[in-house]
VEXDREN-2710 file (C-alpha; in Angstrom, 1 decimal):
% VEXDREN-2710
k/r/px/py/pz
1/MET/5.6/36.1/-20.3
2/PRO/4.3/35.8/-23.7
3/THR/0.8/35.5/-24.6
4/LEU/-0.3/32.1/-25.8
5/PRO/-2.3/32.0/-29.1
6/SER/-5.9/30.6/-29.2
7/LEU/-5.8/28.4/-32.0
8/ARG/-6.9/24.7/-31.6
9/ALA/-6.3/21.9/-33.8
10/SER/-9.4/20.4/-35.8
11/GLY/-9.6/16.5/-36.2
12/GLY/-8.0/15.1/-38.8
13/ASP/-8.7/15.8/-42.3
14/GLY/-11.2/18.5/-41.0
15/ALA/-14.1/17.3/-38.7
16/ASP/-14.2/19.7/-35.6
17/PRO/-14.3/17.1/-32.8
18/GLY/-16.2/20.0/-31.0
19/ARG/-14.4/19.2/-27.5
20/ASP/-12.0/22.2/-27.5
21/GLU/-13.5/23.4/-24.1
22/VAL/-12.9/20.0/-22.5
23/ALA/-9.7/17.8/-21.9
24/SER/-10.5/15.1/-19.3
25/LEU/-9.3/11.9/-20.3
26/THR/-11.5/8.6/-18.9
27/PHE/-10.4/4.7/-18.7
28/GLU/-13.6/2.8/-18.0
29/SER/-12.5/-0.6/-17.2
30/VAL/-9.8/-0.5/-20.0
31/THR/-7.8/-3.7/-20.7
32/LYS/-5.2/-4.7/-23.4
33/ARG/-4.1/-8.0/-24.1
34/PHE/-1.2/-9.0/-26.4
35/ASP/-1.8/-12.6/-27.1
36/ASP/-1.7/-14.3/-23.6
37/VAL/-0.4/-11.5/-22.1
38/VAL/-2.6/-8.5/-20.2
39/ALA/-0.6/-5.4/-20.5
40/VAL/-3.3/-3.4/-18.8
41/ASP/-6.2/-4.9/-16.8
42/ALA/-9.3/-3.3/-16.2
43/LEU/-8.0/0.3/-16.1
44/ASP/-10.2/2.9/-14.4
45/LEU/-9.0/6.0/-14.3
46/GLU/-10.1/9.9/-14.8
47/ILE/-7.7/12.3/-15.9
48/HIS/-8.9/16.1/-14.8
49/ASP/-9.2/18.7/-17.6
50/GLY/-5.9/20.6/-17.4
51/GLU/-4.6/18.1/-15.0
52/PHE/-0.4/16.9/-15.0
53/MET/-1.0/13.4/-14.4
54/VAL/2.0/11.1/-14.0
55/LEU/1.5/7.4/-14.8
56/LEU/4.6/6.0/-12.7
57/GLY/5.7/2.3/-12.6
58/PRO/8.8/0.1/-13.1
59/SER/9.3/-1.4/-16.9
60/GLY/6.5/-3.7/-17.9
61/CYS/4.0/-2.1/-15.7
62/GLY/1.4/-1.1/-18.5
63/LYS/2.0/2.7/-18.2
64/THR/3.3/3.2/-21.8
65/THR/0.6/0.9/-23.0
66/ALA/-2.2/3.0/-21.4
67/LEU/-0.5/6.2/-23.2
68/ARG/-0.4/4.4/-26.6
69/MET/-4.1/3.9/-26.3
70/ILE/-4.7/7.2/-25.7
71/ALA/-2.9/8.7/-28.7
72/GLY/-4.8/5.4/-30.6
73/LEU/-1.6/3.9/-31.3
74/GLU/-2.5/0.6/-29.7
75/GLU/-6.1/-0.8/-30.0
76/ILE/-8.1/-1.5/-26.8
77/THR/-9.5/-5.1/-26.4
78/GLU/-11.8/-4.5/-23.8
79/GLY/-13.5/-1.3/-22.0
80/ARG/-13.9/2.5/-23.2
81/LEU/-11.8/5.3/-23.0
82/TYR/-13.1/8.8/-23.4
83/ILE/-11.6/12.5/-24.8
84/GLY/-14.3/14.4/-23.0
85/ASP/-17.6/12.4/-23.4
86/ARG/-16.9/11.0/-26.4
87/VAL/-15.8/7.6/-26.7
88/VAL/-12.6/7.5/-28.9
89/ASN/-11.8/3.6/-29.4
90/ASP/-12.5/3.9/-33.0
91/VAL/-11.2/7.2/-33.2
92/ASP/-8.4/7.5/-35.8
93/PRO/-5.2/8.6/-33.9
94/ALA/-5.0/11.9/-36.3
95/ARG/-8.8/12.9/-34.8
96/ARG/-7.9/12.8/-31.3
97/ASP/-6.4/16.1/-30.8
98/VAL/-3.5/14.8/-28.7
99/SER/0.3/15.2/-29.5
100/MET/3.0/13.1/-28.0
101/VAL/6.7/13.4/-27.2
102/PHE/8.9/10.4/-27.4
103/GLN/11.6/9.6/-25.4
104/SER/14.0/9.3/-28.9
105/TYR/12.8/13.1/-30.0
106/ALA/11.9/11.5/-33.3
107/LEU/13.4/14.8/-35.0
108/TYR/13.6/15.1/-39.0
109/PRO/17.2/15.1/-39.3
110/HIS/17.2/17.2/-42.9
111/MET/14.9/19.7/-41.6
112/THR/15.8/22.9/-39.3
113/VAL/14.4/23.5/-36.0
114/ARG/11.9/25.7/-37.5
115/ARG/10.6/23.3/-39.9
116/ASN/10.4/20.6/-37.4
117/ILE/8.1/22.7/-35.3
118/GLU/6.2/23.6/-38.1
119/SER/5.6/20.1/-39.7
120/PRO/2.5/19.3/-37.7
121/LEU/0.9/22.9/-38.7
122/LEU/1.3/21.4/-42.4
123/VAL/-0.7/18.8/-42.4
124/ARG/-3.4/19.5/-40.2
125/LYS/-6.6/22.0/-40.3
126/TYR/-7.3/24.4/-37.6
127/ARG/-10.0/26.6/-36.6
128/VAL/-9.9/30.2/-34.9
129/ASP/-11.9/30.5/-31.8
130/GLY/-14.7/32.2/-31.7
131/ASP/-14.7/33.1/-35.5
132/GLY/-17.4/30.9/-36.6
133/ALA/-15.4/29.7/-39.5
134/PRO/-14.9/26.1/-40.7
135/PRO/-11.6/24.5/-39.8
136/ARG/-8.6/25.3/-42.3
137/LYS/-5.2/25.1/-43.2
138/LEU/-3.0/28.0/-41.4
139/THR/-1.6/30.6/-43.5
140/LYS/2.1/30.8/-43.6
141/ALA/2.1/33.9/-41.5
142/GLU/0.3/32.3/-39.2
143/ARG/2.5/29.1/-38.9
144/ALA/5.6/31.3/-38.7
145/ALA/3.7/33.2/-35.4
146/ARG/3.0/30.0/-33.8
147/VAL/6.4/28.8/-34.5
148/ASP/7.8/32.0/-33.3
149/GLU/5.5/31.7/-30.2
150/ALA/6.8/28.3/-29.4
151/ALA/10.5/28.8/-29.9
152/ARG/10.0/31.9/-27.2
153/VAL/8.5/29.4/-24.8
154/LEU/10.9/26.9/-24.9
155/GLY/13.9/29.1/-25.4
156/LEU/14.6/27.9/-29.0
157/THR/14.6/31.2/-30.8
158/GLU/18.2/31.4/-31.5
159/LEU/18.6/27.7/-32.9
160/LEU/15.3/28.0/-35.4
161/ASP/18.1/27.9/-38.5
162/ARG/20.2/24.9/-37.0
163/LYS/19.6/21.2/-37.7
164/PRO/19.1/18.5/-35.4
165/ALA/22.6/17.0/-35.3
166/ALA/23.9/21.3/-34.1
167/LEU/22.0/20.7/-31.0
168/SER/22.7/19.0/-28.0
169/GLY/20.2/16.7/-26.3
170/GLY/18.5/19.3/-24.3
171/GLN/17.9/21.2/-27.0
172/ARG/16.8/18.5/-29.1
173/GLN/14.3/17.3/-26.6
174/ARG/12.8/20.9/-26.2
175/VAL/12.2/21.0/-30.1
176/ALA/10.4/18.1/-29.5
177/LEU/8.4/19.5/-26.8
178/ALA/7.8/22.9/-29.0
179/ARG/6.5/20.4/-31.9
180/ALA/3.9/19.1/-29.6
181/PHE/3.1/22.5/-28.1
182/VAL/2.9/24.4/-31.7
183/GLY/-0.3/22.5/-32.6
184/ARG/-2.2/23.2/-29.2
185/PRO/-3.7/20.2/-28.7
186/GLN/-6.6/19.0/-25.6
187/ALA/-3.7/17.0/-24.1
188/TYR/-0.3/16.4/-24.1
189/LEU/1.2/12.8/-24.1
190/MET/4.7/12.4/-22.8
191/ASP/6.6/8.8/-22.9
192/GLU/9.6/9.4/-20.6
193/PRO/11.1/12.5/-22.3
194/LEU/13.7/13.2/-20.5
195/SER/15.5/9.8/-19.9
196/ASN/17.9/10.6/-22.4
197/LEU/19.1/13.6/-20.6
198/ASP/22.2/13.9/-17.9
199/ALA/21.0/14.6/-14.2
200/LYS/21.5/18.7/-14.4
201/LEU/19.8/18.9/-17.5
202/ARG/17.0/16.2/-16.5
203/ALA/16.2/19.0/-13.4
204/ALA/16.3/21.7/-15.4
205/THR/13.7/20.9/-17.9
206/ARG/11.7/19.3/-15.4
207/LEU/11.2/23.3/-14.1
208/GLU/10.7/24.1/-17.7
209/LEU/7.6/21.5/-18.2
210/VAL/6.0/22.5/-15.1
211/ASP/6.4/26.2/-16.3
212/LEU/5.1/25.5/-19.4
213/HIS/2.2/23.7/-17.9
214/ARG/1.3/26.5/-15.7
215/ARG/1.1/28.4/-18.6
216/VAL/-0.8/26.5/-21.4
217/GLN/-3.2/24.8/-18.7
218/THR/-3.8/21.9/-20.9
219/THR/-3.9/18.3/-19.7
220/VAL/-0.5/16.3/-19.7
221/VAL/-0.2/12.7/-19.3
222/TYR/3.2/11.8/-18.7
223/VAL/4.6/8.3/-18.4
224/THR/8.1/7.6/-16.4
225/HIS/9.6/5.1/-14.2
226/ASP/11.5/7.8/-12.1
227/GLN/9.6/8.7/-9.2
228/VAL/11.9/11.7/-8.5
229/GLU/9.8/13.0/-11.9
230/ALA/6.8/11.9/-10.7
231/MET/6.9/13.5/-7.0
232/THR/8.0/17.0/-8.4
233/MET/6.0/17.7/-11.4
234/ALA/2.4/15.6/-11.1
235/ASP/-0.8/17.2/-9.8
236/ARG/-1.6/13.3/-9.0
237/ILE/0.3/10.2/-9.7
238/ALA/-1.2/6.7/-10.8
239/ILE/1.1/3.9/-9.4
240/MET/0.9/0.7/-11.9
241/SER/2.4/-2.5/-11.6
242/ALA/1.9/-5.6/-13.5
243/GLY/-0.5/-3.9/-15.4
244/ARG/-3.3/-3.2/-12.5
245/LEU/-3.5/0.5/-11.1
246/GLN/-2.2/0.5/-7.3
247/GLN/-3.2/3.8/-6.2
248/VAL/-3.9/7.1/-7.5
249/GLY/-3.5/10.5/-5.4
250/THR/-1.3/13.2/-4.7
251/PRO/2.4/13.4/-4.1
252/GLN/2.0/14.0/-0.6
253/GLU/-1.1/11.3/-0.4
254/VAL/1.0/8.5/-2.1
255/TYR/4.3/9.3/0.0
256/ASP/2.1/9.7/3.4
257/ARG/-0.3/6.9/3.1
258/PRO/0.5/4.1/0.6
259/ALA/-2.1/2.0/-0.5
260/ASN/0.0/-1.1/-0.1
261/LEU/3.3/-2.5/0.1
262/PHE/4.5/-2.2/-3.3
263/VAL/3.6/1.6/-3.5
264/ALA/5.5/2.0/0.1
265/GLN/8.2/0.6/-1.1
266/PHE/8.3/2.2/-4.9
267/ILE/7.8/5.6/-3.7
268/GLY/10.5/7.3/-1.6
269/THR/14.4/7.7/-2.0
270/PRO/15.7/5.9/-0.1
271/PRO/12.6/3.4/-0.1
272/MET/10.4/2.5/3.0
273/ASN/11.9/0.0/5.3
274/THR/9.8/-2.9/5.9
275/LEU/9.7/-5.4/8.8
276/THR/7.8/-8.3/9.8
277/GLY/6.5/-9.0/13.0
278/THR/3.6/-10.2/15.4
279/VAL/1.4/-8.0/17.0
280/THR/2.2/-7.8/21.2
281/THR/0.9/-5.8/24.1
282/ASP/3.5/-7.4/26.7
283/GLY/5.8/-4.7/28.1
284/GLY/3.5/-2.1/29.1
285/THR/4.5/0.7/26.5
286/GLY/1.1/0.0/24.4
287/PRO/0.5/-1.9/21.4
288/ALA/3.5/-2.9/19.3
289/VAL/5.1/-5.2/16.5
290/ASP/7.8/-7.5/18.1
291/VAL/10.4/-7.7/14.7
292/GLY/12.8/-10.0/16.5
293/HIS/15.7/-7.5/17.6
294/GLY/13.1/-5.0/19.1
295/ARG/9.8/-3.7/18.9
296/VAL/8.1/-1.3/16.8
297/PRO/5.3/1.1/18.5
298/LEU/2.1/0.9/16.4
299/PRO/0.5/4.3/15.6
300/PRO/-2.1/5.7/17.9
301/GLY/-4.5/6.4/15.1
302/LEU/-4.7/2.5/13.7
303/THR/-8.1/1.7/14.0
304/THR/-7.8/-2.2/12.8
305/ARG/-8.4/-4.3/15.3
306/LEU/-5.0/-6.0/15.8
307/GLU/-4.9/-9.3/18.0
308/GLU/-2.3/-10.5/20.2
309/GLY/0.1/-12.5/17.7
310/ARG/-1.2/-11.7/14.5
311/PRO/1.3/-11.3/12.0
312/VAL/1.9/-7.8/10.1
313/VAL/4.4/-5.6/8.2
314/VAL/5.4/-2.8/9.7
315/GLY/6.9/-0.1/7.1
316/VAL/8.7/3.2/8.5
317/ARG/10.4/5.8/6.0
318/PRO/14.7/6.5/6.9
319/GLU/13.9/10.0/8.1
320/HIS/11.5/8.7/10.6
321/LEU/14.2/6.9/12.4
322/ALA/16.8/8.3/14.6
323/LEU/19.8/7.1/16.4
324/SER/19.6/6.9/20.4
325/ASP/21.3/4.9/22.6
326/GLU/18.2/4.1/24.9
327/GLY/16.1/3.1/21.3
328/PRO/14.4/-0.1/21.2
329/LEU/15.8/-1.6/18.1
330/GLU/19.0/-2.7/17.6
331/GLN/20.7/-2.3/14.0
332/LYS/23.8/-4.1/12.5
333/VAL/25.4/-1.4/10.5
334/ARG/27.1/-2.1/7.3
335/ALA/27.6/1.3/5.6
336/VAL/27.7/4.9/6.3
337/GLU/27.0/7.3/3.5
338/TRP/27.5/11.0/3.9
339/LEU/26.4/13.7/1.5
340/GLY/27.3/16.6/2.8
341/HIS/24.0/18.0/4.4
342/GLU/23.1/14.6/5.8
343/CYS/23.6/11.0/6.2
344/LEU/22.7/7.4/5.4
345/VAL/23.1/4.8/7.8
346/PHE/22.8/1.4/5.8
347/GLY/22.3/-1.5/7.8
348/ALA/20.1/-4.9/8.9
349/ILE/17.5/-5.6/11.9
350/GLY/17.7/-9.4/11.5
351/ASP/17.7/-10.2/7.8
352/SER/15.8/-7.3/6.9
353/PRO/17.7/-4.4/5.7
354/LEU/17.2/-1.0/6.7
355/VAL/18.0/2.5/6.1
356/VAL/18.1/5.5/8.3
357/ARG/18.3/9.1/7.3
358/GLN/20.4/11.2/9.6
359/THR/21.1/15.1/9.4
360/GLY/24.8/15.8/9.7
361/LEU/27.2/12.9/9.9
362/ALA/26.7/9.9/12.0
363/ARG/30.2/8.6/13.7
364/LEU/29.2/4.9/13.4
365/GLU/31.7/2.3/12.1
366/PRO/30.5/-0.7/9.7
367/GLY/30.4/-4.1/11.4
368/GLY/29.2/-2.3/14.8
369/THR/25.7/-1.7/16.2
370/ALA/23.1/1.2/16.5
371/ARG/20.0/1.5/18.4
372/LEU/16.9/3.7/17.1
373/VAL/14.0/5.1/17.9
374/VAL/10.9/5.3/15.9
375/ASP/8.3/7.8/15.7
376/PRO/5.2/6.2/16.0
377/ALA/3.1/8.7/14.4
378/HIS/4.7/7.7/11.4
379/VAL/4.1/3.7/11.3
380/HIS/2.5/2.1/8.7
381/VAL/1.1/-0.9/9.0
382/PHE/0.2/-4.1/6.5
383/ASP/-1.3/-7.1/5.8
384/PRO/1.4/-10.0/4.8
385/GLU/-1.0/-11.7/3.0
386/THR/-3.1/-9.1/1.2
387/THR/-0.2/-6.5/1.3
388/GLU/-2.9/-4.0/1.5
389/ARG/-2.5/-1.0/3.8
390/LEU/-4.2/-1.6/7.6
391/PRO/-6.7/1.7/8.2
END
């Protein structure tokens, strides 16, 4: 594995930001308005030094606006944004010591790969850690060493003399990543950088990004609407909807304990099944939810007092349902998709769509019925009015 150089960018035209050792990012009640539209609403979020944080949500949820506020490309309407312990609301973008990778690559078409990667080093000053000297422009030899290092890390050494038109989409994206990497910023900001790649290349590049983060140990803020990218890459995920933060946690935390119905149905492929019903203790099998075409048992650890007849929404992931002739739920089968190692049974209970994930092939015919059992340890319960999870 190549060793990484220890040069750090200086702020703007030479002022040393003095925060080389800290790359935490903190949103403190940050709001962004565009006229009457609130794009980001009172965002409170701390991104730790060296963390790979993914901002996840559907289009228009405010995640890219939040990223652009870190970069200084959008002004903050209210609240404060910190890089380390420094408020940067009014700090020029060039003085924030961050690098941004865009969805569109944004390469210079008339420049070679080498020149594209080198371009940030030509306009900014740097200091060598520990030498006590003021920030300075890098020498030609130092720039060449930095470019060669970035090219080796991202597998671009053989492409340095080509121009972007001679590269594939994946190669262009790696050039954009190398250009961000070469400046050794305090934080990398990535705005859906893989969305233009095909599925196979996207999966390979995800691994490259995770490996790159492991090597450089620098803060990464990554924006995507693709929950597979979020689940496979993130140290933590911040899920947003309509400008508001819904939940922050590790991939396992947001999958196992979604904070509300939005998170429950946004995380997971296929998404969590949700059924509306009422609490019942009738039947002698313990507390359950009557969903009209059967009953869903309530989890044994549920601490919230659920009165008889109270309306609730229960959520069950497809892998926590199983086909069984004695199952208490009856599903009308609409389609069966066989994926080789497993199959997905699509159907409905009443008017509510339902998906079951099964190992192997389920011998079911569309139009027929199937009975299901539920693992009560993996049943989630939500309030239908607030949509919040019931503890």
